PDB file of N, CA, C and O in Angstrom:
ATOM      1  N   MET A   1      50.971 -63.296   4.891  1.00  0.00           N
ATOM      2  CA  MET A   1      50.287 -63.094   5.020  1.00  0.00           C
ATOM      3  C   MET A   1      49.299 -64.135   3.971  1.00  0.00           C
ATOM      4  O   MET A   1      49.526 -63.887   2.786  1.00  0.00           O
ATOM      5  N   MET A   2      48.726 -64.744   4.089  1.00  0.00           N
ATOM      6  CA  MET A   2      47.763 -66.001   2.848  1.00  0.00           C
ATOM      7  C   MET A   2      46.120 -66.037   2.915  1.00  0.00           C
ATOM      8  O   MET A   2      45.406 -65.669   3.847  1.00  0.00           O
ATOM      9  N   GLN A   3      45.734 -66.593   1.644  1.00  0.00           N
ATOM     10  CA  GLN A   3      44.352 -66.809   1.166  1.00  0.00           C
ATOM     11  C   GLN A   3      43.648 -67.322   1.797  1.00  0.00           C
ATOM     12  O   GLN A   3      44.283 -68.223   2.345  1.00  0.00           O
ATOM     13  N   ILE A   4      42.144 -67.350   2.268  1.00  0.00           N
ATOM     14  CA  ILE A   4      41.950 -68.114   2.811  1.00  0.00           C
ATOM     15  C   ILE A   4      40.654 -67.811   2.436  1.00  0.00           C
ATOM     16  O   ILE A   4      40.434 -66.623   2.202  1.00  0.00           O
ATOM     17  N   TYR A   5      39.359 -68.927   2.273  1.00  0.00           N
ATOM     18  CA  TYR A   5      38.175 -68.360   2.055  1.00  0.00           C
ATOM     19  C   TYR A   5      37.521 -68.366   3.094  1.00  0.00           C
ATOM     20  O   TYR A   5      37.518 -69.242   3.959  1.00  0.00           O
ATOM     21  N   LEU A   6      36.505 -66.683   3.043  1.00  0.00           N
ATOM     22  CA  LEU A   6      35.201 -66.213   3.970  1.00  0.00           C
ATOM     23  C   LEU A   6      34.233 -66.200   3.313  1.00  0.00           C
ATOM     24  O   LEU A   6      34.203 -65.715   2.182  1.00  0.00           O
ATOM     25  N   ASN A   7      33.184 -66.769   3.935  1.00  0.00           N
ATOM     26  CA  ASN A   7      32.178 -66.714   2.684  1.00  0.00           C
ATOM     27  C   ASN A   7      32.074 -67.028   1.732  1.00  0.00           C
ATOM     28  O   ASN A   7      31.118 -66.650   1.055  1.00  0.00           O
ATOM     29  N   GLY A   8      33.004 -67.850   1.261  1.00  0.00           N
ATOM     30  CA  GLY A   8      32.945 -68.964   0.034  1.00  0.00           C
ATOM     31  C   GLY A   8      33.278 -67.853  -0.313  1.00  0.00           C
ATOM     32  O   GLY A   8      32.234 -67.365  -0.747  1.00  0.00           O
ATOM     33  N   GLU A   9      34.767 -66.462  -0.495  1.00  0.00           N
ATOM     34  CA  GLU A   9      35.034 -65.640  -0.750  1.00  0.00           C
ATOM     35  C   GLU A   9      36.634 -65.296  -0.981  1.00  0.00           C
ATOM     36  O   GLU A   9      37.309 -64.590  -0.233  1.00  0.00           O
ATOM     37  N   ALA A  10      37.098 -65.968  -2.210  1.00  0.00           N
ATOM     38  CA  ALA A  10      38.669 -65.746  -1.874  1.00  0.00           C
ATOM     39  C   ALA A  10      39.799 -64.537  -0.810  1.00  0.00           C
ATOM     40  O   ALA A  10      40.465 -63.726  -1.454  1.00  0.00           O
ATOM     41  N   THR A  11      39.894 -64.529   0.477  1.00  0.00           N
ATOM     42  CA  THR A  11      40.706 -63.240   0.907  1.00  0.00           C
ATOM     43  C   THR A  11      41.534 -63.432   0.965  1.00  0.00           C
ATOM     44  O   THR A  11      41.999 -64.564   0.829  1.00  0.00           O
ATOM     45  N   ASN A  12      42.336 -62.126   1.267  1.00  0.00           N
ATOM     46  CA  ASN A  12      43.633 -62.128   1.782  1.00  0.00           C
ATOM     47  C   ASN A  12      43.387 -61.613   3.693  1.00  0.00           C
ATOM     48  O   ASN A  12      42.890 -60.756   4.423  1.00  0.00           O
ATOM     49  N   THR A  13      44.072 -62.736   3.683  1.00  0.00           N
ATOM     50  CA  THR A  13      44.758 -62.343   5.950  1.00  0.00           C
ATOM     51  C   THR A  13      45.895 -62.287   6.233  1.00  0.00           C
ATOM     52  O   THR A  13      46.829 -62.838   5.650  1.00  0.00           O
ATOM     53  N   THR A  14      45.927 -61.606   7.169  1.00  0.00           N
ATOM     54  CA  THR A  14      47.547 -61.748   7.794  1.00  0.00           C
ATOM     55  C   THR A  14      47.118 -62.527   9.203  1.00  0.00           C
ATOM     56  O   THR A  14      47.958 -62.857  10.039  1.00  0.00           O
ATOM     57  N   CYS A  15      45.641 -62.782   9.351  1.00  0.00           N
ATOM     58  CA  CYS A  15      45.253 -62.738  11.704  1.00  0.00           C
ATOM     59  C   CYS A  15      46.317 -64.238  11.231  1.00  0.00           C
ATOM     60  O   CYS A  15      46.758 -64.373  10.090  1.00  0.00           O
ATOM     61  N   THR A  16      46.519 -65.028  12.121  1.00  0.00           N
ATOM     62  CA  THR A  16      46.753 -66.041  12.315  1.00  0.00           C
ATOM     63  C   THR A  16      45.666 -66.867  13.467  1.00  0.00           C
ATOM     64  O   THR A  16      45.990 -67.901  14.051  1.00  0.00           O
ATOM     65  N   ASN A  17      44.437 -66.221  13.626  1.00  0.00           N
ATOM     66  CA  ASN A  17      43.783 -66.869  14.703  1.00  0.00           C
ATOM     67  C   ASN A  17      42.090 -66.838  14.660  1.00  0.00           C
ATOM     68  O   ASN A  17      41.585 -65.833  15.159  1.00  0.00           O
ATOM     69  N   LEU A  18      41.544 -67.446  14.328  1.00  0.00           N
ATOM     70  CA  LEU A  18      40.177 -66.671  14.175  1.00  0.00           C
ATOM     71  C   LEU A  18      39.057 -65.167  14.848  1.00  0.00           C
ATOM     72  O   LEU A  18      38.109 -64.463  14.500  1.00  0.00           O
ATOM     73  N   LEU A  19      40.354 -65.457  16.413  1.00  0.00           N
ATOM     74  CA  LEU A  19      39.650 -64.613  17.094  1.00  0.00           C
ATOM     75  C   LEU A  19      40.354 -62.466  16.641  1.00  0.00           C
ATOM     76  O   LEU A  19      40.025 -61.348  17.036  1.00  0.00           O
ATOM     77  N   GLU A  20      41.501 -63.090  15.549  1.00  0.00           N
ATOM     78  CA  GLU A  20      42.250 -61.919  15.560  1.00  0.00           C
ATOM     79  C   GLU A  20      40.903 -61.741  13.762  1.00  0.00           C
ATOM     80  O   GLU A  20      39.986 -60.948  13.551  1.00  0.00           O
ATOM     81  N   LEU A  21      41.080 -62.102  13.490  1.00  0.00           N
ATOM     82  CA  LEU A  21      39.930 -61.897  12.220  1.00  0.00           C
ATOM     83  C   LEU A  21      38.477 -61.505  12.509  1.00  0.00           C
ATOM     84  O   LEU A  21      37.898 -60.741  11.736  1.00  0.00           O
ATOM     85  N   ILE A  22      37.919 -61.959  13.502  1.00  0.00           N
ATOM     86  CA  ILE A  22      36.586 -62.047  14.399  1.00  0.00           C
ATOM     87  C   ILE A  22      37.113 -59.966  14.754  1.00  0.00           C
ATOM     88  O   ILE A  22      36.052 -59.472  14.372  1.00  0.00           O
ATOM     89  N   GLN A  23      37.671 -59.186  15.029  1.00  0.00           N
ATOM     90  CA  GLN A  23      38.703 -58.393  15.184  1.00  0.00           C
ATOM     91  C   GLN A  23      38.326 -57.383  14.126  1.00  0.00           C
ATOM     92  O   GLN A  23      37.631 -56.373  14.020  1.00  0.00           O
ATOM     93  N   GLU A  24      39.051 -58.076  13.458  1.00  0.00           N
ATOM     94  CA  GLU A  24      39.707 -57.017  12.190  1.00  0.00           C
ATOM     95  C   GLU A  24      37.769 -56.997  11.274  1.00  0.00           C
ATOM     96  O   GLU A  24      37.238 -55.983  10.821  1.00  0.00           O
ATOM     97  N   LEU A  25      37.414 -57.818  11.272  1.00  0.00           N
ATOM     98  CA  LEU A  25      36.330 -57.504  10.545  1.00  0.00           C
ATOM     99  C   LEU A  25      34.676 -56.864  11.858  1.00  0.00           C
ATOM    100  O   LEU A  25      33.446 -56.900  11.811  1.00  0.00           O
ATOM    101  N   GLU A  26      36.047 -56.229  13.100  1.00  0.00           N
ATOM    102  CA  GLU A  26      34.906 -55.832  13.303  1.00  0.00           C
ATOM    103  C   GLU A  26      33.740 -56.684  14.673  1.00  0.00           C
ATOM    104  O   GLU A  26      33.745 -56.338  15.854  1.00  0.00           O
ATOM    105  N   LEU A  27      33.196 -57.368  14.316  1.00  0.00           N
ATOM    106  CA  LEU A  27      31.983 -58.532  15.631  1.00  0.00           C
ATOM    107  C   LEU A  27      32.231 -58.370  17.087  1.00  0.00           C
ATOM    108  O   LEU A  27      31.574 -58.465  18.124  1.00  0.00           O
ATOM    109  N   GLU A  28      33.422 -58.091  16.745  1.00  0.00           N
ATOM    110  CA  GLU A  28      34.110 -59.416  18.613  1.00  0.00           C
ATOM    111  C   GLU A  28      32.982 -58.009  19.304  1.00  0.00           C
ATOM    112  O   GLU A  28      33.162 -56.873  18.867  1.00  0.00           O
ATOM    113  N   GLY A  29      31.954 -58.250  20.299  1.00  0.00           N
ATOM    114  CA  GLY A  29      30.865 -58.281  21.330  1.00  0.00           C
ATOM    115  C   GLY A  29      30.284 -58.143  20.332  1.00  0.00           C
ATOM    116  O   GLY A  29      31.044 -57.307  19.843  1.00  0.00           O
ATOM    117  N   LYS A  30      28.978 -58.378  19.051  1.00  0.00           N
ATOM    118  CA  LYS A  30      28.118 -58.591  18.178  1.00  0.00           C
ATOM    119  C   LYS A  30      27.933 -60.392  18.416  1.00  0.00           C
ATOM    120  O   LYS A  30      28.693 -61.090  19.088  1.00  0.00           O
ATOM    121  N   ARG A  31      27.016 -60.743  17.849  1.00  0.00           N
ATOM    122  CA  ARG A  31      25.894 -62.086  17.671  1.00  0.00           C
ATOM    123  C   ARG A  31      26.959 -63.262  16.851  1.00  0.00           C
ATOM    124  O   ARG A  31      28.056 -63.820  16.875  1.00  0.00           O
ATOM    125  N   PHE A  32      26.666 -63.230  16.691  1.00  0.00           N
ATOM    126  CA  PHE A  32      27.860 -64.669  14.993  1.00  0.00           C
ATOM    127  C   PHE A  32      28.045 -65.832  15.963  1.00  0.00           C
ATOM    128  O   PHE A  32      27.835 -66.285  17.088  1.00  0.00           O
ATOM    129  N   ALA A  33      28.529 -65.985  14.870  1.00  0.00           N
ATOM    130  CA  ALA A  33      28.147 -68.139  14.132  1.00  0.00           C
ATOM    131  C   ALA A  33      30.642 -67.928  13.440  1.00  0.00           C
ATOM    132  O   ALA A  33      31.311 -67.270  12.643  1.00  0.00           O
ATOM    133  N   VAL A  34      30.841 -68.954  14.444  1.00  0.00           N
ATOM    134  CA  VAL A  34      32.133 -69.521  13.179  1.00  0.00           C
ATOM    135  C   VAL A  34      32.162 -70.646  13.067  1.00  0.00           C
ATOM    136  O   VAL A  34      32.217 -71.418  14.024  1.00  0.00           O
ATOM    137  N   GLU A  35      32.121 -71.103  11.457  1.00  0.00           N
ATOM    138  CA  GLU A  35      32.136 -72.480  10.992  1.00  0.00           C
ATOM    139  C   GLU A  35      33.489 -72.367  10.812  1.00  0.00           C
ATOM    140  O   GLU A  35      33.811 -71.206  10.561  1.00  0.00           O
ATOM    141  N   GLN A  36      34.720 -73.415  10.858  1.00  0.00           N
ATOM    142  CA  GLN A  36      36.135 -73.324  10.331  1.00  0.00           C
ATOM    143  C   GLN A  36      35.979 -74.868   9.659  1.00  0.00           C
ATOM    144  O   GLN A  36      35.686 -75.744  10.473  1.00  0.00           O
ATOM    145  N   ASN A  37      36.205 -75.432   7.757  1.00  0.00           N
ATOM    146  CA  ASN A  37      35.902 -76.180   7.382  1.00  0.00           C
ATOM    147  C   ASN A  37      34.939 -76.970   7.827  1.00  0.00           C
ATOM    148  O   ASN A  37      35.139 -78.170   8.012  1.00  0.00           O
ATOM    149  N   GLU A  38      33.818 -76.408   8.044  1.00  0.00           N
ATOM    150  CA  GLU A  38      32.880 -78.090   7.941  1.00  0.00           C
ATOM    151  C   GLU A  38      32.480 -77.790   9.554  1.00  0.00           C
ATOM    152  O   GLU A  38      32.006 -78.761  10.144  1.00  0.00           O
ATOM    153  N   MET A  39      32.597 -76.779  10.176  1.00  0.00           N
ATOM    154  CA  MET A  39      33.323 -77.850  11.816  1.00  0.00           C
ATOM    155  C   MET A  39      33.191 -76.039  12.291  1.00  0.00           C
ATOM    156  O   MET A  39      33.861 -75.135  11.792  1.00  0.00           O
ATOM    157  N   ILE A  40      32.020 -75.879  13.494  1.00  0.00           N
ATOM    158  CA  ILE A  40      31.566 -74.874  14.499  1.00  0.00           C
ATOM    159  C   ILE A  40      32.199 -74.721  15.028  1.00  0.00           C
ATOM    160  O   ILE A  40      32.603 -75.790  15.484  1.00  0.00           O
ATOM    161  N   ILE A  41      33.296 -73.015  15.801  1.00  0.00           N
ATOM    162  CA  ILE A  41      33.578 -73.345  16.396  1.00  0.00           C
ATOM    163  C   ILE A  41      33.464 -71.744  17.361  1.00  0.00           C
ATOM    164  O   ILE A  41      33.467 -70.534  17.133  1.00  0.00           O
ATOM    165  N   ALA A  42      33.348 -72.900  18.799  1.00  0.00           N
ATOM    166  CA  ALA A  42      32.611 -72.580  20.038  1.00  0.00           C
ATOM    167  C   ALA A  42      34.000 -71.323  20.076  1.00  0.00           C
ATOM    168  O   ALA A  42      35.196 -71.516  19.857  1.00  0.00           O
ATOM    169  N   LYS A  43      32.971 -69.484  20.594  1.00  0.00           N
ATOM    170  CA  LYS A  43      33.453 -68.405  20.966  1.00  0.00           C
ATOM    171  C   LYS A  43      34.440 -68.754  21.844  1.00  0.00           C
ATOM    172  O   LYS A  43      35.475 -68.530  21.216  1.00  0.00           O
ATOM    173  N   SER A  44      34.624 -69.015  22.520  1.00  0.00           N
ATOM    174  CA  SER A  44      35.658 -69.820  23.812  1.00  0.00           C
ATOM    175  C   SER A  44      36.915 -70.315  22.679  1.00  0.00           C
ATOM    176  O   SER A  44      38.146 -70.293  22.689  1.00  0.00           O
ATOM    177  N   ARG A  45      36.519 -70.482  22.323  1.00  0.00           N
ATOM    178  CA  ARG A  45      38.064 -71.349  21.543  1.00  0.00           C
ATOM    179  C   ARG A  45      38.736 -70.365  20.110  1.00  0.00           C
ATOM    180  O   ARG A  45      39.662 -70.839  19.451  1.00  0.00           O
ATOM    181  N   LEU A  46      38.088 -68.877  19.739  1.00  0.00           N
ATOM    182  CA  LEU A  46      38.483 -68.127  18.678  1.00  0.00           C
ATOM    183  C   LEU A  46      39.531 -67.951  19.157  1.00  0.00           C
ATOM    184  O   LEU A  46      40.136 -68.051  18.090  1.00  0.00           O
ATOM    185  N   ALA A  47      40.971 -67.611  20.474  1.00  0.00           N
ATOM    186  CA  ALA A  47      41.932 -67.137  20.202  1.00  0.00           C
ATOM    187  C   ALA A  47      42.609 -69.081  19.609  1.00  0.00           C
ATOM    188  O   ALA A  47      43.310 -69.251  18.611  1.00  0.00           O
ATOM    189  N   GLN A  48      42.237 -69.978  20.345  1.00  0.00           N
ATOM    190  CA  GLN A  48      43.390 -71.482  20.082  1.00  0.00           C
ATOM    191  C   GLN A  48      43.026 -71.885  18.751  1.00  0.00           C
ATOM    192  O   GLN A  48      43.275 -72.962  18.208  1.00  0.00           O
ATOM    193  N   THR A  49      42.281 -70.694  18.198  1.00  0.00           N
ATOM    194  CA  THR A  49      42.202 -72.047  16.661  1.00  0.00           C
ATOM    195  C   THR A  49      42.775 -71.434  15.846  1.00  0.00           C
ATOM    196  O   THR A  49      42.215 -70.358  15.636  1.00  0.00           O
ATOM    197  N   PRO A  50      44.185 -71.692  14.901  1.00  0.00           N
ATOM    198  CA  PRO A  50      44.505 -71.210  14.292  1.00  0.00           C
ATOM    199  C   PRO A  50      44.105 -71.219  12.671  1.00  0.00           C
ATOM    200  O   PRO A  50      43.514 -72.031  11.958  1.00  0.00           O
ATOM    201  N   ILE A  51      44.625 -70.112  12.475  1.00  0.00           N
ATOM    202  CA  ILE A  51      44.081 -69.365  10.881  1.00  0.00           C
ATOM    203  C   ILE A  51      45.292 -70.108   9.542  1.00  0.00           C
ATOM    204  O   ILE A  51      46.328 -69.569   9.152  1.00  0.00           O
ATOM    205  N   CYS A  52      44.708 -71.488   9.069  1.00  0.00           N
ATOM    206  CA  CYS A  52      45.601 -72.229   7.724  1.00  0.00           C
ATOM    207  C   CYS A  52      46.027 -72.120   6.423  1.00  0.00           C
ATOM    208  O   CYS A  52      45.631 -73.178   5.935  1.00  0.00           O
ATOM    209  N   THR A  53      46.467 -71.638   5.738  1.00  0.00           N
ATOM    210  CA  THR A  53      46.315 -71.344   4.323  1.00  0.00           C
ATOM    211  C   THR A  53      45.174 -72.221   3.734  1.00  0.00           C
ATOM    212  O   THR A  53      45.047 -73.322   4.272  1.00  0.00           O
ATOM    213  N   GLU A  54      44.366 -71.935   2.772  1.00  0.00           N
ATOM    214  CA  GLU A  54      43.192 -72.394   2.000  1.00  0.00           C
ATOM    215  C   GLU A  54      42.127 -72.997   3.194  1.00  0.00           C
ATOM    216  O   GLU A  54      41.301 -73.828   2.818  1.00  0.00           O
ATOM    217  N   ASP A  55      42.139 -72.582   4.634  1.00  0.00           N
ATOM    218  CA  ASP A  55      40.665 -72.730   5.256  1.00  0.00           C
ATOM    219  C   ASP A  55      39.908 -72.808   4.534  1.00  0.00           C
ATOM    220  O   ASP A  55      40.083 -73.280   3.411  1.00  0.00           O
ATOM    221  N   HIS A  56      38.661 -72.289   5.047  1.00  0.00           N
ATOM    222  CA  HIS A  56      37.221 -72.312   4.552  1.00  0.00           C
ATOM    223  C   HIS A  56      36.569 -71.838   5.597  1.00  0.00           C
ATOM    224  O   HIS A  56      36.969 -72.427   6.601  1.00  0.00           O
ATOM    225  N   ILE A  57      35.629 -70.931   5.885  1.00  0.00           N
ATOM    226  CA  ILE A  57      35.990 -69.760   7.348  1.00  0.00           C
ATOM    227  C   ILE A  57      34.452 -68.938   6.818  1.00  0.00           C
ATOM    228  O   ILE A  57      34.187 -68.304   5.797  1.00  0.00           O
ATOM    229  N   GLU A  58      33.712 -69.264   7.924  1.00  0.00           N
ATOM    230  CA  GLU A  58      32.417 -69.036   7.639  1.00  0.00           C
ATOM    231  C   GLU A  58      31.933 -67.889   8.926  1.00  0.00           C
ATOM    232  O   GLU A  58      31.909 -68.442  10.026  1.00  0.00           O
ATOM    233  N   ILE A  59      31.660 -66.831   8.944  1.00  0.00           N
ATOM    234  CA  ILE A  59      30.706 -66.885   9.626  1.00  0.00           C
ATOM    235  C   ILE A  59      29.521 -65.543   9.591  1.00  0.00           C
ATOM    236  O   ILE A  59      29.763 -64.393   9.224  1.00  0.00           O
ATOM    237  N   ILE A  60      28.248 -66.062  10.068  1.00  0.00           N
ATOM    238  CA  ILE A  60      27.089 -65.517  10.282  1.00  0.00           C
ATOM    239  C   ILE A  60      26.752 -64.820  11.314  1.00  0.00           C
ATOM    240  O   ILE A  60      26.786 -65.093  12.513  1.00  0.00           O
ATOM    241  N   HIS A  61      26.244 -63.395  10.446  1.00  0.00           N
ATOM    242  CA  HIS A  61      25.990 -62.597  12.205  1.00  0.00           C
ATOM    243  C   HIS A  61      24.630 -62.194  11.996  1.00  0.00           C
ATOM    244  O   HIS A  61      24.266 -61.500  11.047  1.00  0.00           O
ATOM    245  N   ALA A  62      23.645 -62.786  13.193  1.00  0.00           N
ATOM    246  CA  ALA A  62      22.533 -61.833  13.261  1.00  0.00           C
ATOM    247  C   ALA A  62      22.567 -61.201  13.567  1.00  0.00           C
ATOM    248  O   ALA A  62      23.041 -60.902  14.663  1.00  0.00           O
ATOM    249  N   VAL A  63      21.591 -59.924  12.011  1.00  0.00           N
ATOM    250  CA  VAL A  63      21.023 -58.302  12.784  1.00  0.00           C
ATOM    251  C   VAL A  63      19.953 -58.475  13.309  1.00  0.00           C
ATOM    252  O   VAL A  63      19.226 -59.461  13.193  1.00  0.00           O
ATOM    253  N   GLY A  64      19.813 -57.711  13.806  1.00  0.00           N
ATOM    254  CA  GLY A  64      18.632 -56.795  14.758  1.00  0.00           C
ATOM    255  C   GLY A  64      17.630 -56.493  13.481  1.00  0.00           C
ATOM    256  O   GLY A  64      17.660 -56.705  12.269  1.00  0.00           O
ATOM    257  N   GLY A  65      16.555 -55.764  14.604  1.00  0.00           N
ATOM    258  CA  GLY A  65      15.349 -55.221  13.960  1.00  0.00           C
ATOM    259  C   GLY A  65      14.545 -56.240  13.716  1.00  0.00           C
ATOM    260  O   GLY A  65      14.871 -57.418  13.863  1.00  0.00           O
ATOM    261  N   GLY A  66      13.112 -55.720  13.210  1.00  0.00           N
ATOM    262  CA  GLY A  66      12.610 -56.158  12.202  1.00  0.00           C
ATOM    263  C   GLY A  66      11.440 -55.532  11.172  1.00  0.00           C
ATOM    264  O   GLY A  66      11.080 -56.173  10.185  1.00  0.00           O
TER     265      GLY A  66
END
């Protein structure tokens, strides 16, 4: 287990890469953008992008409706 900062909040996770984190948050298949340590990560790179202790991860997801 490691501590990361998810959307500004200290969070503990056992995920080892960004794709696992997205799956844990049940965002797979939805519209979202991921930023890790102030760098935008392409969806095609999520599985290859490791998560490290103290990483700052921002996940912005689009909400439909009007």
